[in-house]
C-alpha positions in Angstrom: 21.5 17.5 17.1 18.5 15.1 17.5 15.7 14.6 15.1 13.2 16.0 17.6 15.2 19.2 17.8 14.8 20.0 14.0 11.2 18.9 13.4 7.8 20.3 14.0 4.4 18.8 13.0 4.4 21.3 10.1 7.6 19.7 8.8 6.2 16.2 8.7 4.3 15.0 5.6 2.2 12.0 6.6 1.4 11.0 3.0 4.1 11.8 0.4 2.7 12.1 -3.1 6.1 11.4 -4.6 6.8 8.2 -6.5 10.6 8.7 -6.8 13.4 10.2 -4.9 13.6 13.4 -6.9 9.9 14.1 -6.4 10.3 13.3 -2.6 13.2 15.8 -2.3 11.1 18.5 -4.1 8.1 17.8 -1.9 10.1 18.0 1.3 12.0 21.1 0.2 8.6 22.7 -0.6 7.5 21.9 2.9 10.5 23.7 4.3 9.7 26.7 2.1 6.1 26.6 3.3 7.1 26.6 7.0 9.6 29.5 6.5 12.7 27.4 7.1 13.9 28.1 3.5 13.4 31.3 1.7 11.3 30.8 -1.5 14.0 32.4 -3.6 16.5 29.7 -2.3 14.3 26.7 -3.1 15.8 25.9 -6.5 19.4 26.4 -5.4 18.9 24.2 -2.3 17.1 21.5 -4.4 20.0 21.5 -6.8 22.6 21.0 -4.1 20.6 18.1 -2.5 20.0 16.4 -5.9 23.7 16.8 -6.7 24.6 15.0 -3.5 21.9 12.4 -4.1 23.2 11.8 -7.7 26.7 10.9 -6.4 25.2 8.1 -4.3 21.6 7.3 -3.2 20.9 8.0 0.4 18.4 5.2 0.4 20.2 3.2 3.1 17.9 0.2 3.2 15.1 -0.8 5.6 12.7 1.6 3.8 14.7 4.7 4.7 16.0 7.6 2.6 18.1 10.4 4.2 18.8 13.0 1.5 21.0 15.7 3.0 23.4 18.5 2.0 25.3 21.5 3.3 24.4 25.0 2.0 25.3 28.6 2.9 21.6 29.5 2.3 20.5 28.5 5.8 21.7 29.5 9.3 20.8 26.4 11.3 20.1 22.7 10.8 16.6 22.3 9.2 14.8 19.1 8.2 11.5 17.6 7.0 10.2 14.1 7.3 7.9 12.4 4.7 6.1 9.1 5.0 4.9 7.1 2.0 2.5 4.2 2.4 2.9 3.1 -1.2 6.7 3.5 -1.1 9.1 5.7 -3.0 11.6 4.4 -5.6 14.8 5.7 -4.1 17.4 3.5 -5.8 18.1 2.3 -2.3 21.0 0.0 -1.5 18.7 -2.9 -0.9 16.6 -2.1 -4.0 13.4 -1.8 -1.9 11.0 1.1 -1.9 11.4 3.7 0.8 8.6 4.6 3.2 10.4 7.1 5.4 12.3 10.0 3.9 14.2 12.4 6.2 15.7 15.4 4.4 18.0 17.6 6.4 20.2 20.6 5.6 23.2 21.8 7.5 24.9 25.2 7.2 28.0 25.2 5.0 31.2 24.5 6.9 29.7 22.7 9.8 31.0 19.3 8.8 31.0 17.8 12.3 27.4 18.8 12.9 26.5 17.4 9.5 28.1 14.0 10.4 26.7 14.0 13.9 23.1 14.7 12.7 23.3 12.1 9.9 24.6 9.5 12.4 21.9 10.3 14.9 19.1 10.1 12.3 20.5 6.8 10.8 20.9 5.2 14.2 17.3 6.1 15.2 15.8 5.0 11.9 17.7 1.6 12.0 15.5 0.6 15.0 12.7 -1.6 13.6 10.2 -0.8 16.3 10.8 3.0 15.8 10.2 2.7 12.1 7.1 0.7 12.6 5.7 3.1 15.1 6.3 6.0 12.7 4.7 4.1 9.8 1.6 3.3 11.9 1.2 6.7 13.6 -2.2 8.3 12.7 -0.9 11.8 12.2 2.1 14.2 12.3 1.6 15.0 15.9 1.8 11.3 16.9 4.9 10.9 14.7 6.6 13.9 16.4 5.7 12.5 19.8 7.3 9.1 18.9 10.4 10.9 17.6 10.7 13.1 20.8 10.1 10.0 23.0 13.0 8.1 21.2 15.3 11.1 21.7 14.8 10.9 25.5 15.8 7.2 25.6 
């Protein structure tokens, strides 16, 4: 599952308002509710499962990247939302640096291989410095999605 397969322009926030990882997770989950990817009545339960996972170990993996993720039986397919922060989000990252790109994704419960494969693909893509820089400099969500889909074809 590639990043370009799970994102639309409506699932990209070009300017996160969040200042910490918990606010960023809430903001991205709210985006998924707003786009119909998550039912409104499931928002709190999904936020709780993502935050529980995040509490066990920060998904701030360094290089200005956060990848909060979880499995839940409240969705039927892989869903995700991407947020960008110019001021940086305190994510308790491994390198103690603020995070500028936050990619939240959810995988249906019991799809462990798909979960690992999706996480690996996202992490591999976001570890490319030129890709991160292009996302950070893109003027809008449409340009960000084009960059993501272009990388997926390489």
